[in-house]
C-alpha positions in Angstrom: -20.7 10.3 16.9 -19.9 10.7 13.9 -21.4 6.9 12.4 -18.3 4.8 12.9 -19.0 1.4 14.7 -16.8 -1.4 15.9 -15.1 -3.7 13.2 -14.9 -0.6 10.6 -11.8 -0.7 9.0 -10.5 3.1 8.8 -7.7 5.8 7.6 -6.0 7.7 10.6 -3.0 9.3 11.0 -0.5 7.2 12.9 2.2 9.5 15.1 5.9 7.3 14.9 6.5 6.1 18.4 9.5 8.7 18.6 7.0 11.6 17.9 9.0 12.6 14.7 6.2 12.4 12.4 3.1 11.0 11.3 2.0 8.3 8.3 -1.7 7.4 7.1 -2.2 4.1 8.0 -5.3 1.6 8.4 -6.4 0.5 11.7 -9.5 -0.9 12.9 -11.8 -0.1 15.3 -12.1 -2.1 18.5 -14.2 0.0 20.7 -17.5 -0.7 21.4 -21.0 1.1 20.7 -21.3 1.3 24.7 -18.1 3.0 24.6 -18.8 5.5 21.7 -22.4 6.4 23.2 -20.0 8.0 26.2 -17.3 9.4 24.0 -16.5 11.1 20.9 -13.2 9.1 21.0 -12.4 5.4 19.4 -9.9 2.8 20.3 -8.3 1.6 17.7 -5.6 -1.0 16.4 -3.1 -0.6 13.9 -3.0 -2.3 10.5 0.3 -3.3 8.8 1.2 -4.7 5.6 4.6 -6.6 7.7 3.0 -10.1 7.2 6.2 -11.7 7.5 6.1 -10.7 11.4 3.3 -11.7 13.4 4.0 -10.8 16.9 1.8 -11.4 20.3 -1.4 -9.1 20.0 -1.5 -9.3 16.3 -3.4 -11.0 14.0 -3.1 -11.9 9.9 -6.1 -11.0 8.6 -7.5 -13.6 6.1 -10.8 -11.3 4.7 -8.6 -8.4 3.5 -10.0 -7.7 0.4 -13.5 -7.4 2.5 -11.9 -5.5 5.5 -11.4 -2.8 2.1 -7.6 -3.4 2.4 -5.6 -3.5 -0.8 -2.7 -6.1 0.3 -2.2 -8.9 3.1 -2.4 -7.4 6.3 -1.6 -7.9 10.1 -4.0 -6.1 12.6 -1.3 -5.0 15.3 -1.0 -5.3 19.0 -0.7 -1.5 18.9 -4.1 0.8 20.0 -4.8 4.0 20.1 -7.4 6.5 21.7 -8.4 9.0 18.7 -11.2 11.8 18.3 -13.7 10.2 16.1 -13.1 13.3 14.3 -9.8 12.3 13.0 -10.6 9.7 11.3 -9.9 10.6 7.8 -12.4 7.6 6.3 -14.1 4.6 6.4 -12.4 1.8 4.1 -14.5 -1.2 4.7 -15.6 -3.4 7.7 -13.6 -6.3 9.2 -15.3 -9.7 8.6 -16.8 -11.2 11.7 -14.5 -14.2 12.1 -11.4 -11.9 11.8 -12.9 -9.3 14.0 -13.4 -12.3 17.0 -9.5 -13.2 16.3 -8.2 -9.6 16.6 -10.2 -9.4 19.8 -8.5 -12.5 21.1 -5.4 -11.5 20.1 -5.6 -8.1 21.9 -6.8 -9.5 25.5 -3.8 -12.3 25.1 -1.3 -9.4 24.6 -1.7 -8.0 28.2 -2.7 -11.4 29.7 -6.3 -10.7 29.7 -8.0 -13.8 28.8 
């Protein structure tokens, strides 16, 4: 474990869906501390600045500055598992109210509610 926790907003490299390249972007760690004890990986949800389009599984973040984000942002339903060593740096921490809303949105996307 490298010290990352659920709710941390981090900078990571996301591979394009067509696998033609990679872009650095913020993400929020959604995996639990229990998960981290057994894995050297983290489950993350991508964060985007496209606030004009909030889809199923997405959440418009209300506490962007507290989360360490420079612009209004959306936590997306795009999730990925990655080795914690691939996380470039911590940007901040998601406010509790936003984290709860993200968790609910992520449950709704695959119908796990």
